C-alpha positions as CSV (number, residue, x, y, z in Angstrom):
1,M,12.5,-17.7,-16.2
2,S,10.2,-16.2,-13.5
3,Y,8.7,-18.3,-10.8
4,N,5.5,-17.0,-9.3
5,L,4.8,-18.8,-6.1
6,Q,1.4,-17.2,-5.5
7,T,-1.7,-19.2,-6.6
8,T,-4.3,-17.7,-8.9
9,R,-6.7,-17.2,-6.0
10,Q,-4.0,-15.3,-4.0
11,Q,-3.3,-13.1,-7.1
12,K,-7.0,-12.3,-7.6
13,I,-7.4,-11.4,-3.9
14,A,-4.2,-9.3,-4.0
15,R,-5.5,-7.4,-7.1
16,L,-8.9,-6.8,-5.4
17,I,-7.3,-5.5,-2.2
18,Q,-4.9,-3.3,-4.2
19,K,-7.7,-1.7,-6.1
20,D,-9.9,-1.1,-3.0
21,L,-6.9,0.2,-0.9
22,S,-6.0,2.6,-3.7
23,D,-9.5,4.0,-3.4
24,I,-9.2,4.3,0.3
25,F,-5.8,6.0,0.2
26,L,-7.1,8.4,-2.4
27,H,-9.5,9.8,0.2
28,Y,-6.9,9.4,2.9
29,A,-4.4,11.5,1.0
30,R,-7.0,14.3,0.4
31,A,-7.2,14.7,4.2
32,I,-3.4,15.0,4.4
33,Q,-3.0,17.7,1.7
34,G,0.1,17.6,-0.3
35,A,0.7,13.9,-0.3
36,L,0.1,11.1,-2.8
37,I,-0.2,7.5,-1.6
38,S,0.1,4.7,-4.1
39,V,-0.3,1.0,-3.5
40,S,2.5,-0.4,-5.5
41,E,2.0,-4.1,-4.6
42,V,0.0,-6.4,-2.5
43,R,1.1,-10.0,-1.5
44,V,-1.4,-12.3,0.2
45,S,-0.3,-15.2,2.4
46,P,-1.2,-18.8,1.2
47,D,-3.9,-19.0,4.0
48,L,-5.3,-15.6,2.9
49,A,-5.0,-14.3,6.4
50,V,-2.3,-11.7,5.9
51,A,-1.9,-9.1,3.2
52,S,1.5,-7.4,2.9
53,V,0.9,-4.0,1.3
54,Y,3.7,-2.0,-0.2
55,L,3.1,1.8,-0.4
56,S,4.8,4.6,-2.3
57,I,4.3,7.9,-0.5
58,F,5.1,11.1,-2.3
59,V,5.2,14.4,-0.3
60,Q,5.5,17.9,-1.6
61,S,8.8,19.3,-0.5
62,S,7.2,22.5,0.9
63,G,5.2,20.7,3.5
64,Q,6.4,19.7,7.0
65,Q,5.3,16.1,6.7
66,T,7.6,13.4,5.4
67,S,6.8,10.1,3.9
68,E,7.9,8.4,7.1
69,T,5.5,10.4,9.3
70,I,2.6,9.7,6.9
71,Y,3.6,6.0,6.9
72,H,3.6,5.9,10.7
73,Q,0.2,7.5,10.7
74,I,-1.1,4.8,8.2
75,V,0.3,2.1,10.5
76,E,-1.6,3.7,13.5
77,D,-4.8,3.8,11.4
78,T,-4.5,0.2,10.2
79,P,-7.6,-1.0,12.1
80,K,-9.7,1.8,10.6
81,I,-8.3,1.1,7.1
82,R,-9.0,-2.6,7.5
83,F,-12.6,-1.8,8.6
84,E,-13.1,0.4,5.5
85,L,-11.7,-2.4,3.3
86,G,-14.1,-4.8,5.0
87,N,-17.0,-2.6,4.1
88,L,-15.9,-2.6,0.4
89,E,-15.2,-6.3,0.2
90,R,-17.8,-7.8,2.5
91,H,-19.6,-9.6,-0.3
92,Q,-16.5,-10.9,-2.0
93,L,-14.3,-12.1,0.9
94,R,-15.4,-14.1,3.9
95,I,-12.4,-13.0,6.0
96,I,-10.7,-9.7,5.6
97,P,-6.9,-10.3,5.9
98,E,-4.7,-8.6,8.5
99,L,-3.0,-5.7,6.8
100,R,0.8,-5.2,7.1
101,F,2.1,-2.0,5.5
102,F,5.6,-1.5,4.2
103,L,7.3,1.5,2.5
104,D,8.2,0.7,-1.1
105,E,11.6,2.4,-1.5
106,T,12.1,1.5,-5.2
107,L,11.6,5.0,-6.6
108,N,13.7,6.6,-3.8
109,M,16.5,4.2,-4.7
110,M,16.2,4.9,-8.4
111,D,16.5,8.7,-7.7
112,R,19.5,8.1,-5.5
113,I,21.2,6.0,-8.2
114,D,20.5,8.8,-10.7
115,Q,22.0,11.3,-8.4
116,L,25.1,9.2,-7.9
117,L,25.5,8.7,-11.6
118,G,25.1,12.4,-12.2
119,K,22.0,12.2,-14.2
């Protein structure tokens, strides 16, 4: 049995933020060249003031940038990204939540497990 502690309103706002951030990161990744940024999950706090955004960052192995350097650049650009999100959602949300970014390491862990199992 799965217990989902988020309200319907939180879930709707999380989906909206995920969709709009995906569009923003599509343009962001084009500027980086050789990187793909995917918004894997968004969780919104009960008071709708904070959105925790989980990112999967894929980088071509031939480039000099790593997923960590791109992640740190995203964290530095958080105010600009929040401003762009505000422009997209200004008619749907009264207050744009504070954005907190986290690296989603799920795929990296799956690859590591596959390597350890010899697959």
